[in-house]
N, C-alpha and C positions, 0 to 999 in steps of 0.2 A: 521474589518470584523474579529469576531472568523471562528479559523476551525470548520464545520461541519464536513468533513472528515479523513480520509487518503487514496492518491493515493495509488494505488499498480502500480508493473513498467506495469504493463497489461492497466494502463488507462492510465500512463503518452503514453505506446505506442500509443492510442488514435492521438494524439493525430494533426495529421497530416491530418488526418480523415474527411471535412470537412458538414459530413452527424450529424459531433459529437463533432464536436469542439466550435463551440458556445456553450453548453454545459460546458464541461469542461476548455474552456478561461475565462469563467465569473468563474469558481471557484479560476483558476492557477491566476488568477492575482486577484486575492478580495484578495485569502489568505483565499480562501473556505477551499483547498483541503492544510494537513500536508504532509509532510514524514519522516521516521524514518533514520536508519543506514544500516539494509541490503535494500531498495527503491537503495537509494545513491550508493549504493555495485553497484544495478546492474545496471539498472537507466547510470552508470559512463564507467561502465566494453566496454574493445576494444575500448578506446579514445584516440586519440594520448594522447604525457602527454602534449601540447599547449592545447587539446582541452577539456582531465578533468583538467587543472585546470578552466578554462573560466566557464566548468560545476560550477564543486564544487564553486566556488565561488558565480556561480548562486544555486543554492539549498542549500546556505545560505540565501535564503530567505523571506524561506517559514517555515508556525510554523516547530516547529519535534515533535517531538511522541520515546517520552522513549521508550530500549527497557533495563531491565532491571531483574531483576534476576526473578519477580513477574509473568510477561510478563513473561519469559520465563519458570517457571514456567507448568502454565497456558498452553502454547506450546506442552508442552511432553502431561500436562491432559487425553485435544484433540486430542496427537498422538494417543495415548489412546485406543483411542471411536474409532478410527479410521484403529485400523489397522489391517496390511491384506492388507488397498487400496492405492495405489500409491498422498502418496499427496506432495508433498517438503515440508523440509524445510522449508523453508525460505514463503513460504505461511503462515504457520501456526504459523508462529514466526510475519510477518505481520497483519497478523488476529486478536494472539494477545494482538497487542499491538496498535489496532481499537477500541479493546472491555474493553483493563486494565483503554484508556484515550480515553469510553463516541461517540468515530467517526461512525458514517460508513463509512461502507468499499467502494471506491466505486476500481472498479477490469477492465477487459471483459477477467475474467477470471473464465469457468463452477466448478472449482473443490473450490473456495470460497463460491459458495454458496452448495457446501460437507459437508463445516467446519461452514460452519450459520445454519445446518441442526442437528446440533448436541451444540451450544453453543450457537442459540437462539438472536444474535446481527444481530446491522439490513447494510442489503449491497445492493451496489447499480451497479446495474449491466449497464455496457456499450454492450448495441448489435452490 
């Protein structure tokens, strides 16, 4: 399966919720959900060394979306449109990476809907 979504950290955090697990598991296990470096950093943050190594190995199974200068430039551009609003830098980068890759941004954080108001990119919020 080719990735159709970039799953933000907020989506990964919902995996244990039974009411959304069926949707998420089908994407995560089937290869439909990609990751990127920022999401990996957030997902792996705070783990012990042993858990970090195991988690990093597991993250290697997911398709990857690059974060390059073009993605960072787009994040800065969108940040300018949202100046004065409390939009986390990581969210801007993840959204720009999803947009550049042509993937639906899977999330459970309303800040991504605000970003999408500017970018017009597709999102899939998890209730």
